[in-house]
C-alpha positions in Angstrom: 18.1 32.8 11.7 17.7 31.1 15.1 15.2 28.6 13.6 17.7 27.7 10.9 20.5 27.2 13.4 18.3 25.0 15.5 17.2 23.0 12.5 20.7 22.4 11.3 21.7 21.1 14.8 19.0 18.4 14.6 20.3 15.0 13.6 17.3 12.7 13.3 17.6 8.9 13.7 15.8 7.3 10.8 14.0 4.0 11.4 12.1 2.0 8.7 10.0 -1.0 8.0 9.3 -2.6 4.6 7.0 -5.3 3.5 5.8 -6.8 0.2 3.1 -9.3 -0.8 2.2 -11.0 -4.1 -1.4 -10.1 -3.7 -4.6 -12.1 -4.4 -4.4 -12.5 -8.2 -0.7 -12.4 -9.4 1.3 -15.6 -9.9 4.6 -13.9 -9.0 5.8 -10.8 -7.2 7.5 -8.2 -9.5 8.0 -5.6 -6.8 11.2 -5.1 -4.9 12.4 -2.7 -2.2 15.5 -1.7 -0.2 16.2 -0.1 3.2 19.6 1.3 3.6 19.2 3.2 6.9 22.9 3.5 7.4 23.3 5.6 4.2 19.9 7.3 4.3 18.4 5.7 1.2 15.2 3.8 0.7 13.4 2.7 -2.5 10.5 0.8 -4.0 10.5 -0.6 -7.5 7.6 -2.2 -9.4 8.4 -4.3 -12.5 6.1 -3.1 -15.3 3.0 -5.2 -15.7 2.8 -7.1 -18.9 6.5 -7.0 -19.5 8.7 -10.0 -19.5 11.2 -10.2 -16.6 9.6 -7.4 -14.7 10.9 -8.9 -11.5 14.4 -8.8 -13.0 14.1 -5.1 -13.8 12.9 -4.2 -10.3 15.6 -6.2 -8.7 18.2 -4.5 -11.0 16.9 -1.1 -9.8 17.3 -2.1 -6.2 20.7 -3.7 -6.8 21.8 -0.4 -8.4 21.4 1.3 -5.1 23.8 -1.0 -3.2 27.1 0.2 -1.7 26.2 3.9 -1.5 28.1 6.3 0.7 26.7 8.2 3.6 29.2 10.9 3.1 28.7 14.1 1.1 25.9 16.6 0.6 22.3 15.9 -0.4 23.0 17.3 -3.8 26.0 15.0 -4.3 23.8 12.0 -3.2 21.1 13.1 -5.8 23.8 13.1 -8.5 25.0 9.6 -7.6 21.4 8.3 -7.5 20.7 9.8 -10.9 23.8 8.2 -12.4 23.1 4.8 -10.8 19.5 4.7 -12.2 20.8 5.9 -15.6 23.2 3.0 -15.7 20.4 0.5 -14.9 18.2 2.2 -17.6 21.0 1.8 -20.2 21.4 -1.9 -19.5 17.7 -2.6 -19.6 17.1 -0.5 -22.7 20.1 -2.1 -24.6 18.7 -5.5 -23.8 15.3 -4.6 -25.2 16.6 -3.3 -28.6 19.4 -5.9 -29.3 18.7 -7.9 -32.5 19.2 -11.3 -31.0 17.0 -12.5 -28.1 15.8 -9.0 -27.0 14.5 -8.9 -23.4 11.9 -6.2 -22.9 11.6 -5.2 -19.3 11.2 -2.1 -17.2 10.5 -0.9 -13.7 9.1 2.1 -11.8 11.3 3.5 -9.1 10.7 5.8 -6.1 13.6 6.8 -4.0 13.9 8.7 -0.7 17.3 10.1 0.3 18.1 12.0 3.5 20.9 14.0 4.9 20.1 15.2 8.4 16.9 17.2 8.1 17.2 17.6 4.3 15.6 15.0 2.0 14.8 14.5 -1.6 12.5 12.2 -3.6 13.4 10.9 -7.0 11.0 8.9 -9.1 9.8 7.5 -12.5 6.5 5.8 -13.0 3.6 5.4 -10.6 5.2 4.2 -7.4 4.6 7.0 -4.9 6.1 8.7 -1.9 3.9 10.3 0.7 4.7 12.4 3.8 2.6 11.8 7.0 3.0 14.8 9.3 0.9 15.4 12.4 -2.0 13.4 11.0 -1.9 15.0 7.6 -1.0 13.0 4.5 0.7 14.7 1.5 1.6 13.0 -1.8 5.1 14.2 -2.8 5.2 12.5 -6.2 3.0 12.7 -9.4 2.2 9.6 -11.4 3.8 9.1 -14.8 0.7 7.6 -16.3 -1.8 8.4 -19.1 -4.4 9.2 -16.5 -2.2 11.7 -14.7 -1.1 13.4 -18.0 -4.7 13.6 -19.2 -5.8 14.8 -15.7 -8.5 12.0 -15.5 -10.2 12.3 -12.1 -11.5 8.7 -12.1 -9.5 6.5 -14.3 -11.3 3.2 -15.0 -9.7 1.5 -18.0 -6.5 -0.4 -17.6 -5.1 1.7 -20.4 -5.6 4.8 -18.2 -3.0 3.4 -15.8 -0.4 2.8 -18.5 3.1 3.9 -17.5 4.5 6.8 -19.5 8.0 6.8 -17.9 10.0 4.0 -16.3 13.5 2.7 -15.9 14.3 0.8 -19.1 11.5 2.4 -21.1 13.5 4.8 -23.2 17.1 5.3 -24.2 17.4 8.2 -21.7 15.9 8.2 -18.2 14.5 11.3 -16.6 13.9 11.2 -12.9 11.6 13.8 -11.4 12.9 15.4 -8.2 11.3 17.0 -5.2 13.1 18.3 -2.1 11.7 18.5 1.4 12.6 19.4 4.9 12.1 16.7 7.5 10.6 17.4 11.0 11.0 15.0 13.9 8.0 12.6 13.9 7.5 12.7 10.2 6.8 9.4 8.4 7.5 8.9 4.7 5.7 6.1 2.8 7.1 4.7 -0.4 4.7 2.3 -2.1 3.9 0.5 -5.4 0.6 1.2 -7.1 -0.7 -2.1 -5.8 -1.4 -0.1 -2.6 -2.8 3.1 -4.0 -5.1 1.4 -6.5 -6.8 -0.4 -3.6 -6.8 2.1 -0.7 -8.0 5.7 -0.4 -5.8 8.4 1.2 -8.0 8.3 4.4 -7.2 4.6 4.8 -3.5 5.1 4.2 -3.4 7.9 6.7 -5.2 5.8 9.3 -2.7 3.0 8.9 0.3 5.4 9.1 -0.9 6.6 12.4 -0.1 3.2 14.0 2.2 3.1 17.1 5.4 2.2 15.1 6.5 1.8 11.5 6.4 -2.0 11.6 2.8 -2.0 12.7 1.9 0.7 10.1 3.5 -1.4 7.3 1.5 -4.5 8.4 -1.7 -2.5 8.6 -1.2 -1.2 5.0 -0.5 -4.7 3.6 -3.4 -6.2 5.5 -5.9 -3.5 4.3 -4.8 -4.0 0.7 -5.3 -7.7 0.9 -8.7 -7.2 2.4 -9.6 -4.8 -0.4 -8.8 -7.5 -3.0 -5.0 -6.9 -3.8 -5.3 -7.2 -7.5 -1.6 -6.5 -7.9 1.6 -7.0 -6.0 1.8 -4.6 -3.1 4.9 -3.1 -1.5 5.4 -0.5 1.2 8.4 1.1 3.0 7.8 3.5 5.9 10.6 5.7 7.1 10.3 7.7 10.4 12.5 10.5 11.7 12.9 10.1 15.4 
């Protein structure tokens, strides 16, 4: 009981740093991200590769998170986020099935929302969220890809990385949800697969150990570029201080 009372009295200050890069091979950047520290919401979206207007879809996902409220409980915030993403999904899907000039586009999404020391992660696709705590890296999301569904340990073919769930992919969007309890000093990483397809967990953890979140974000982008950066790469790091 004492531990619970102490934890509820803690009001972390959340600081963040985000960065994105087109990479070495892509002609345009279809990633997008937002940092809404004042309302406790951060997100990364990755326009689906091979789809037209993927940059439009990822931007729509991020725009759908604007003008949120810092009031209310975590559960209320989760409900609002689900509704916002469902609205974006409906608009994208309707555009893809209309008989005249259909526009097929979609985007992954990974969202972190916090209320004091309580937080939740919502996602669809293969953009990920990690927690870095006392030098230990934990992946909080599971990829919605063929490789993950088939439990392939070393996916090589591009088809293995095909997305099985995304905003705009189906008429109804299902976001996975994971709740967590924040400790002071925790860092959360939201990233597109342009990072995780180039860097191993040990490299990610090493970068996240940098002195501050801005330096950590730069280290992750730089390491990805050095590794070849075959895709756009985006990171957002959030720290509880």
